[in-house]
N, CA, C and O atoms as a GROMACS GRO file, in nm:
protein
  420
    1MET      N    1   0.486  -1.624  -0.276
    1MET     CA    2   0.366  -1.661  -0.215
    1MET      C    3   0.286  -1.621  -0.307
    1MET      O    4   0.214  -1.521  -0.308
    2CYS      N    5   0.305  -1.741  -0.424
    2CYS     CA    6   0.280  -1.783  -0.536
    2CYS      C    7   0.115  -1.818  -0.542
    2CYS      O    8   0.059  -1.774  -0.642
    3GLY      N    9   0.063  -1.864  -0.482
    3GLY     CA   10  -0.072  -1.960  -0.484
    3GLY      C   11  -0.042  -2.055  -0.509
    3GLY      O   12  -0.139  -2.130  -0.498
    4GLY      N   13   0.086  -2.131  -0.556
    4GLY     CA   14   0.088  -2.286  -0.634
    4GLY      C   15   0.077  -2.354  -0.532
    4GLY      O   16   0.032  -2.462  -0.571
    5ALA      N   17   0.097  -2.358  -0.368
    5ALA     CA   18   0.054  -2.473  -0.277
    5ALA      C   19   0.038  -2.375  -0.185
    5ALA      O   20   0.064  -2.255  -0.179
    6SER      N   21  -0.049  -2.516  -0.065
    6SER     CA   22  -0.044  -2.432   0.060
    6SER      C   23   0.036  -2.446   0.158
    6SER      O   24   0.116  -2.536   0.185
    7ILE      N   25   0.004  -2.342   0.216
    7ILE     CA   26   0.115  -2.331   0.341
    7ILE      C   27   0.166  -2.445   0.416
    7ILE      O   28   0.276  -2.470   0.467
    8VAL      N   29   0.040  -2.514   0.408
    8VAL     CA   30  -0.011  -2.653   0.587
    8VAL      C   31   0.068  -2.734   0.496
    8VAL      O   32   0.042  -2.742   0.376
    9GLU      N   33   0.184  -2.807   0.563
    9GLU     CA   34   0.205  -2.934   0.496
    9GLU      C   35   0.067  -3.064   0.580
    9GLU      O   36  -0.007  -3.143   0.521
   10ARG      N   37   0.078  -3.040   0.712
   10ARG     CA   38  -0.051  -3.107   0.784
   10ARG      C   39  -0.089  -3.037   0.914
   10ARG      O   40  -0.038  -2.944   0.976
   11PRO      N   41  -0.226  -3.135   0.941
   11PRO     CA   42  -0.268  -2.996   1.073
   11PRO      C   43  -0.160  -2.937   1.146
   11PRO      O   44  -0.057  -2.996   1.179
   12PHE      N   45  -0.196  -2.780   1.177
   12PHE     CA   46  -0.086  -2.732   1.284
   12PHE      C   47   0.048  -2.754   1.232
   12PHE      O   48   0.121  -2.746   1.331
   13HIS      N   49   0.119  -2.776   1.130
   13HIS     CA   50   0.246  -2.783   1.077
   13HIS      C   51   0.224  -2.675   0.914
   13HIS      O   52   0.168  -2.683   0.804
   14VAL      N   53   0.315  -2.577   0.997
   14VAL     CA   54   0.315  -2.468   0.834
   14VAL      C   55   0.450  -2.565   0.796
   14VAL      O   56   0.532  -2.631   0.860
   15ARG      N   57   0.418  -2.525   0.626
   15ARG     CA   58   0.568  -2.580   0.557
   15ARG      C   59   0.680  -2.510   0.576
   15ARG      O   60   0.667  -2.394   0.616
   16HIS      N   61   0.806  -2.562   0.553
   16HIS     CA   62   0.941  -2.489   0.567
   16HIS      C   63   0.887  -2.379   0.428
   16HIS      O   64   0.819  -2.277   0.426
   17HIS      N   65   0.934  -2.433   0.359
   17HIS     CA   66   0.902  -2.299   0.225
   17HIS      C   67   0.830  -2.410   0.100
   17HIS      O   68   0.823  -2.532   0.095
   18CYS      N   69   0.778  -2.291   0.000
   18CYS     CA   70   0.655  -2.318  -0.052
   18CYS      C   71   0.785  -2.437  -0.177
   18CYS      O   72   0.903  -2.425  -0.211
   19PRO      N   73   0.660  -2.550  -0.211
   19PRO     CA   74   0.771  -2.662  -0.349
   19PRO      C   75   0.737  -2.556  -0.443
   19PRO      O   76   0.810  -2.561  -0.542
   20ALA      N   77   0.643  -2.451  -0.446
   20ALA     CA   78   0.592  -2.428  -0.604
   20ALA      C   79   0.778  -2.314  -0.625
   20ALA      O   80   0.887  -2.335  -0.677
   21CYS      N   81   0.704  -2.186  -0.537
   21CYS     CA   82   0.841  -2.104  -0.560
   21CYS      C   83   0.895  -2.101  -0.503
   21CYS      O   84   0.954  -1.993  -0.517
   22ARG      N   85   0.965  -2.196  -0.359
   22ARG     CA   86   1.022  -2.208  -0.301
   22ARG      C   87   1.031  -2.098  -0.198
   22ARG      O   88   1.137  -2.112  -0.138
   23ALA      N   89   0.971  -2.008  -0.158
   23ALA     CA   90   0.900  -1.899  -0.069
   23ALA      C   91   0.967  -1.950   0.046
   23ALA      O   92   0.957  -2.071   0.069
   24LEU      N   93   1.049  -1.859   0.138
   24LEU     CA   94   1.070  -1.926   0.294
   24LEU      C   95   0.972  -1.882   0.363
   24LEU      O   96   0.948  -1.763   0.386
   25PHE      N   97   0.894  -1.998   0.408
   25PHE     CA   98   0.796  -1.959   0.531
   25PHE      C   99   0.831  -1.936   0.697
   25PHE      O  100   0.775  -1.875   0.789
   26LYS      N  101   0.961  -2.023   0.683
   26LYS     CA  102   1.012  -2.052   0.833
   26LYS      C  103   1.168  -1.960   0.820
   26LYS      O  104   1.235  -1.927   0.723
   27ARG      N  105   1.178  -1.948   0.910
   27ARG     CA  106   1.279  -1.825   0.928
   27ARG      C  107   1.333  -1.890   1.014
   27ARG      O  108   1.333  -2.012   1.031
   28GLU      N  109   1.393  -1.787   1.087
   28GLU     CA  110   1.498  -1.777   1.222
   28GLU      C  111   1.390  -1.797   1.323
   28GLU      O  112   1.270  -1.785   1.300
   29GLU      N  113   1.458  -1.837   1.468
   29GLU     CA  114   1.376  -1.864   1.574
   29GLU      C  115   1.309  -1.728   1.590
   29GLU      O  116   1.355  -1.627   1.537
   30GLY      N  117   1.194  -1.729   1.668
   30GLY     CA  118   1.073  -1.645   1.705
   30GLY      C  119   0.996  -1.560   1.542
   30GLY      O  120   0.917  -1.466   1.529
   31PHE      N  121   1.059  -1.636   1.456
   31PHE     CA  122   0.965  -1.557   1.318
   31PHE      C  123   0.793  -1.555   1.346
   31PHE      O  124   0.706  -1.477   1.307
   32PHE      N  125   0.789  -1.624   1.395
   32PHE     CA  126   0.638  -1.742   1.442
   32PHE      C  127   0.586  -1.653   1.539
   32PHE      O  128   0.466  -1.677   1.535
   33VAL      N  129   0.607  -1.550   1.636
   33VAL     CA  130   0.577  -1.473   1.706
   33VAL      C  131   0.445  -1.412   1.639
   33VAL      O  132   0.326  -1.435   1.660
   34GLY      N  133   0.514  -1.324   1.547
   34GLY     CA  134   0.387  -1.222   1.485
   34GLY      C  135   0.254  -1.304   1.395
   34GLY      O  136   0.158  -1.241   1.350
   35ALA      N  137   0.268  -1.429   1.382
   35ALA     CA  138   0.134  -1.531   1.356
   35ALA      C  139   0.048  -1.526   1.518
   35ALA      O  140  -0.065  -1.479   1.534
   36ILE      N  141   0.126  -1.582   1.619
   36ILE     CA  142   0.086  -1.573   1.776
   36ILE      C  143  -0.004  -1.465   1.778
   36ILE      O  144  -0.125  -1.484   1.793
   37ALA      N  145   0.054  -1.339   1.761
   37ALA     CA  146   0.039  -1.181   1.781
   37ALA      C  147  -0.106  -1.177   1.701
   37ALA      O  148  -0.205  -1.163   1.772
   38ILE      N  149  -0.124  -1.187   1.563
   38ILE     CA  150  -0.198  -1.191   1.491
   38ILE      C  151  -0.372  -1.262   1.527
   38ILE      O  152  -0.489  -1.224   1.516
   39ASN      N  153  -0.273  -1.427   1.591
   39ASN     CA  154  -0.388  -1.532   1.635
   39ASN      C  155  -0.434  -1.451   1.777
   39ASN      O  156  -0.549  -1.476   1.813
   40LEU      N  157  -0.377  -1.382   1.838
   40LEU     CA  158  -0.446  -1.354   1.967
   40LEU      C  159  -0.519  -1.230   1.943
   40LEU      O  160  -0.638  -1.239   1.969
   41VAL      N  161  -0.493  -1.158   1.915
   41VAL     CA  162  -0.516  -1.016   1.898
   41VAL      C  163  -0.688  -1.028   1.849
   41VAL      O  164  -0.786  -0.973   1.900
   42THR      N  165  -0.679  -1.138   1.709
   42THR     CA  166  -0.776  -1.181   1.668
   42THR      C  167  -0.897  -1.231   1.724
   42THR      O  168  -1.006  -1.202   1.676
   43THR      N  169  -0.879  -1.325   1.850
   43THR     CA  170  -0.938  -1.405   1.900
   43THR      C  171  -0.984  -1.295   2.050
   43THR      O  172  -1.106  -1.286   2.068
   44GLU      N  173  -0.912  -1.235   2.128
   44GLU     CA  174  -0.964  -1.132   2.170
   44GLU      C  175  -1.043  -1.022   2.102
   44GLU      O  176  -1.057  -0.927   2.179
   45ALA      N  177  -1.098  -1.003   1.988
   45ALA     CA  178  -1.195  -0.945   1.876
   45ALA      C  179  -1.264  -0.974   1.861
   45ALA      O  180  -1.366  -0.905   1.857
   46VAL      N  181  -1.260  -1.100   1.842
   46VAL     CA  182  -1.423  -1.215   1.843
   46VAL      C  183  -1.448  -1.185   1.948
   46VAL      O  184  -1.488  -1.069   1.951
   47ILE      N  185  -1.445  -1.244   2.068
   47ILE     CA  186  -1.501  -1.228   2.152
   47ILE      C  187  -1.544  -1.106   2.222
   47ILE      O  188  -1.634  -1.120   2.305
   48LEU      N  189  -1.500  -1.004   2.204
   48LEU     CA  190  -1.506  -0.832   2.267
   48LEU      C  191  -1.634  -0.825   2.134
   48LEU      O  192  -1.742  -0.771   2.156
   49LEU      N  193  -1.605  -0.881   2.019
   49LEU     CA  194  -1.806  -0.802   1.942
   49LEU      C  195  -1.881  -0.900   1.966
   49LEU      O  196  -1.995  -0.854   1.961
   50VAL      N  197  -1.890  -1.097   2.010
   50VAL     CA  198  -1.951  -1.143   2.081
   50VAL      C  199  -2.054  -1.065   2.162
   50VAL      O  200  -2.171  -1.030   2.149
   51TYR      N  201  -1.906  -1.048   2.302
   51TYR     CA  202  -2.018  -1.001   2.390
   51TYR      C  203  -2.089  -0.842   2.376
   51TYR      O  204  -2.196  -0.801   2.424
   52LEU      N  205  -2.000  -0.778   2.303
   52LEU     CA  206  -2.114  -0.622   2.312
   52LEU      C  207  -2.228  -0.671   2.169
   52LEU      O  208  -2.304  -0.580   2.138
   53ALA      N  209  -2.239  -0.768   2.107
   53ALA     CA  210  -2.319  -0.787   2.037
   53ALA      C  211  -2.415  -0.872   2.117
   53ALA      O  212  -2.528  -0.876   2.068
   54SER      N  213  -2.400  -0.926   2.204
   54SER     CA  214  -2.488  -1.010   2.270
   54SER      C  215  -2.532  -0.912   2.392
   54SER      O  216  -2.644  -0.949   2.427
   55LEU      N  217  -2.501  -0.830   2.451
   55LEU     CA  218  -2.548  -0.749   2.532
   55LEU      C  219  -2.638  -0.725   2.564
   55LEU      O  220  -2.676  -0.749   2.678
   56PRO      N  221  -2.739  -0.644   2.435
   56PRO     CA  222  -2.848  -0.616   2.438
   56PRO      C  223  -2.954  -0.783   2.451
   56PRO      O  224  -3.066  -0.747   2.415
   57PHE      N  225  -2.957  -0.897   2.476
   57PHE     CA  226  -3.070  -0.973   2.447
   57PHE      C  227  -3.003  -1.068   2.565
   57PHE      O  228  -3.063  -1.176   2.562
   58VAL      N  229  -2.895  -1.069   2.672
   58VAL     CA  230  -2.862  -1.169   2.716
   58VAL      C  231  -2.886  -1.028   2.888
   58VAL      O  232  -2.816  -0.929   2.910
   59GLU      N  233  -2.993  -1.074   2.962
   59GLU     CA  234  -2.983  -0.925   3.061
   59GLU      C  235  -3.002  -1.057   3.158
   59GLU      O  236  -3.026  -0.999   3.264
   60THR      N  237  -3.006  -1.181   3.185
   60THR     CA  238  -3.062  -1.253   3.314
   60THR      C  239  -2.952  -1.386   3.269
   60THR      O  240  -2.888  -1.446   3.355
   61HIS      N  241  -2.947  -1.410   3.155
   61HIS     CA  242  -2.829  -1.510   3.165
   61HIS      C  243  -2.724  -1.505   3.111
   61HIS      O  244  -2.689  -1.551   3.003
   62PHE      N  245  -2.654  -1.433   3.205
   62PHE     CA  246  -2.494  -1.356   3.152
   62PHE      C  247  -2.427  -1.487   3.214
   62PHE      O  248  -2.335  -1.521   3.141
   63GLN      N  249  -2.440  -1.562   3.310
   63GLN     CA  250  -2.318  -1.692   3.318
   63GLN      C  251  -2.340  -1.777   3.160
   63GLN      O  252  -2.249  -1.832   3.098
   64MET      N  253  -2.454  -1.772   3.125
   64MET     CA  254  -2.417  -1.881   2.974
   64MET      C  255  -2.300  -1.804   2.916
   64MET      O  256  -2.191  -1.860   2.900
   65LEU      N  257  -2.325  -1.644   2.873
   65LEU     CA  258  -2.274  -1.562   2.800
   65LEU      C  259  -2.108  -1.545   2.794
   65LEU      O  260  -2.022  -1.505   2.716
   66LEU      N  261  -2.123  -1.621   2.972
   66LEU     CA  262  -1.945  -1.628   2.991
   66LEU      C  263  -1.914  -1.792   2.962
   66LEU      O  264  -1.792  -1.810   2.967
   67ASN      N  265  -1.965  -1.879   2.942
   67ASN     CA  266  -1.970  -1.970   2.912
   67ASN      C  267  -1.928  -1.998   2.762
   67ASN      O  268  -1.842  -2.072   2.714
   68VAL      N  269  -2.045  -1.892   2.693
   68VAL     CA  270  -2.015  -1.907   2.537
   68VAL      C  271  -1.877  -1.860   2.515
   68VAL      O  272  -1.784  -1.921   2.463
   69MET      N  273  -1.880  -1.728   2.567
   69MET     CA  274  -1.730  -1.678   2.558
   69MET      C  275  -1.578  -1.719   2.601
   69MET      O  276  -1.470  -1.673   2.564
   70LEU      N  277  -1.611  -1.825   2.695
   70LEU     CA  278  -1.512  -1.900   2.720
   70LEU      C  279  -1.474  -2.016   2.604
   70LEU      O  280  -1.369  -2.032   2.541
   71VAL      N  281  -1.567  -2.071   2.600
   71VAL     CA  282  -1.540  -2.160   2.440
   71VAL      C  283  -1.451  -2.135   2.320
   71VAL      O  284  -1.358  -2.187   2.257
   72LEU      N  285  -1.547  -2.006   2.322
   72LEU     CA  286  -1.528  -1.928   2.192
   72LEU      C  287  -1.391  -1.909   2.177
   72LEU      O  288  -1.333  -1.916   2.069
   73ALA      N  289  -1.313  -1.875   2.340
   73ALA     CA  290  -1.145  -1.851   2.383
   73ALA      C  291  -1.085  -1.962   2.328
   73ALA      O  292  -0.979  -1.948   2.266
   74LEU      N  293  -1.149  -2.098   2.344
   74LEU     CA  294  -1.068  -2.234   2.369
   74LEU      C  295  -1.088  -2.264   2.206
   74LEU      O  296  -1.014  -2.336   2.138
   75VAL      N  297  -1.161  -2.219   2.178
   75VAL     CA  298  -1.219  -2.335   1.998
   75VAL      C  299  -1.128  -2.192   1.893
   75VAL      O  300  -1.047  -2.230   1.808
   76PHE      N  301  -1.148  -2.060   1.910
   76PHE     CA  302  -1.135  -1.986   1.810
   76PHE      C  303  -0.973  -1.960   1.745
   76PHE      O  304  -0.937  -1.915   1.636
   77PRO      N  305  -0.898  -2.008   1.861
   77PRO     CA  306  -0.752  -1.983   1.820
   77PRO      C  307  -0.699  -2.113   1.734
   77PRO      O  308  -0.624  -2.123   1.637
   78ILE      N  309  -0.785  -2.225   1.830
   78ILE     CA  310  -0.710  -2.328   1.746
   78ILE      C  311  -0.720  -2.375   1.609
   78ILE      O  312  -0.634  -2.433   1.543
   79VAL      N  313  -0.937  -2.312   1.550
   79VAL     CA  314  -0.901  -2.296   1.417
   79VAL      C  315  -0.875  -2.194   1.333
   79VAL      O  316  -0.892  -2.201   1.211
   80PHE      N  317  -0.828  -2.084   1.400
   80PHE     CA  318  -0.789  -1.977   1.293
   80PHE      C  319  -0.626  -1.971   1.310
   80PHE      O  320  -0.583  -1.856   1.309
   81TYR      N  321  -0.534  -2.066   1.324
   81TYR     CA  322  -0.416  -2.077   1.342
   81TYR      C  323  -0.352  -2.089   1.198
   81TYR      O  324  -0.232  -2.064   1.188
   82HIS      N  325  -0.416  -2.122   1.099
   82HIS     CA  326  -0.338  -2.151   0.967
   82HIS      C  327  -0.367  -2.017   0.965
   82HIS      O  328  -0.277  -1.941   1.000
   83HIS      N  329  -0.495  -1.961   0.923
   83HIS     CA  330  -0.510  -1.826   0.898
   83HIS      C  331  -0.388  -1.708   0.940
   83HIS      O  332  -0.316  -1.631   0.877
   84SER      N  333  -0.413  -1.743   1.097
   84SER     CA  334  -0.321  -1.642   1.144
   84SER      C  335  -0.141  -1.651   1.059
   84SER      O  336  -0.053  -1.565   1.056
   85TRP      N  337  -0.143  -1.761   1.015
   85TRP     CA  338  -0.031  -1.763   0.986
   85TRP      C  339   0.000  -1.691   0.825
   85TRP      O  340   0.101  -1.633   0.784
   86SER      N  341  -0.130  -1.721   0.757
   86SER     CA  342  -0.092  -1.671   0.647
   86SER      C  343  -0.138  -1.521   0.646
   86SER      O  344  -0.110  -1.454   0.547
   87LEU      N  345  -0.194  -1.474   0.733
   87LEU     CA  346  -0.150  -1.350   0.757
   87LEU      C  347  -0.066  -1.290   0.785
   87LEU      O  348  -0.066  -1.170   0.758
   88TRP      N  349   0.031  -1.344   0.845
   88TRP     CA  350   0.162  -1.324   0.880
   88TRP      C  351   0.211  -1.321   0.791
   88TRP      O  352   0.242  -1.209   0.749
   89LEU      N  353   0.231  -1.388   0.745
   89LEU     CA  354   0.305  -1.443   0.602
   89LEU      C  355   0.260  -1.341   0.473
   89LEU      O  356   0.339  -1.340   0.378
   90GLY      N  357   0.159  -1.269   0.465
   90GLY     CA  358   0.168  -1.163   0.355
   90GLY      C  359   0.196  -1.053   0.419
   90GLY      O  360   0.236  -0.956   0.355
   91PHE      N  361   0.183  -1.050   0.529
   91PHE     CA  362   0.247  -0.879   0.613
   91PHE      C  363   0.359  -0.897   0.596
   91PHE      O  364   0.416  -0.794   0.559
   92ASP      N  365   0.424  -0.986   0.605
   92ASP     CA  366   0.608  -1.009   0.603
   92ASP      C  367   0.637  -0.956   0.455
   92ASP      O  368   0.718  -0.864   0.439
   93HIS      N  369   0.551  -1.031   0.315
   93HIS     CA  370   0.560  -1.049   0.222
   93HIS      C  371   0.552  -0.886   0.196
   93HIS      O  372   0.664  -0.834   0.192
   94VAL      N  373   0.424  -0.782   0.174
   94VAL     CA  374   0.452  -0.635   0.149
   94VAL      C  375   0.536  -0.586   0.268
   94VAL      O  376   0.555  -0.469   0.234
   95VAL      N  377   0.578  -0.598   0.350
   95VAL     CA  378   0.649  -0.517   0.386
   95VAL      C  379   0.839  -0.577   0.360
   95VAL      O  380   0.931  -0.495   0.359
   96GLU      N  381   0.858  -0.699   0.345
   96GLU     CA  382   0.981  -0.747   0.275
   96GLU      C  383   0.964  -0.880   0.231
   96GLU      O  384   0.923  -0.972   0.302
   97THR      N  385   1.007  -0.888   0.067
   97THR     CA  386   0.914  -0.993   0.041
   97THR      C  387   1.023  -1.136   0.109
   97THR      O  388   1.125  -1.142   0.178
   98LEU      N  389   0.943  -1.224   0.049
   98LEU     CA  390   0.962  -1.374   0.153
   98LEU      C  391   1.089  -1.380   0.054
   98LEU      O  392   1.095  -1.346  -0.065
   99PRO      N  393   1.212  -1.448   0.160
   99PRO     CA  394   1.348  -1.464   0.057
   99PRO      C  395   1.282  -1.640   0.032
   99PRO      O  396   1.199  -1.710   0.092
  100VAL      N  397   1.359  -1.656  -0.072
  100VAL     CA  398   1.388  -1.815  -0.140
  100VAL      C  399   1.441  -1.869  -0.125
  100VAL      O  400   1.558  -1.833  -0.140
  101TYR      N  401   1.413  -2.016  -0.080
  101TYR     CA  402   1.492  -2.155   0.037
  101TYR      C  403   1.583  -2.173  -0.096
  101TYR      O  404   1.543  -2.182  -0.212
  102GLU      N  405   1.750  -2.177  -0.034
  102GLU     CA  406   1.812  -2.242  -0.152
  102GLU      C  407   1.831  -2.387  -0.108
  102GLU      O  408   1.819  -2.472  -0.197
  103GLY      N  409   1.851  -2.420  -0.010
  103GLY     CA  410   1.886  -2.584  -0.031
  103GLY      C  411   1.800  -2.664  -0.083
  103GLY      O  412   1.690  -2.615  -0.111
  104THR      N  413   1.822  -2.783  -0.106
  104THR     CA  414   1.759  -2.890  -0.127
  104THR      C  415   1.645  -2.995  -0.049
  104THR      O  416   1.638  -3.033   0.067
  105ASP      N  417   1.550  -3.025  -0.183
  105ASP     CA  418   1.471  -3.081  -0.074
  105ASP      C  419   1.535  -3.190  -0.042
  105ASP      O  420   1.493  -3.262   0.049
   0.00000   0.00000   0.00000
């Protein structure tokens, strides 16, 4: 995780490895589950915070609040996708250094 290149190759497609330092971003099957968990927990936290922050202001328009939270629950994970991968790779780097890709490009 040198910061020399983006982890994103194109939208919703994380690179296999870093072209600058050759750190391996995608490893064995199931490695992405951590990124999914981060995305899920963050989405739930954002929805909960929006709900709790809006309770004093939404007395009679509770259905509108539910609609806003539904849209947020559908849109936020998509927007946060690459960030969850970055957080997961950063966490993995802290716990165990990312391995170096040994193959040819």
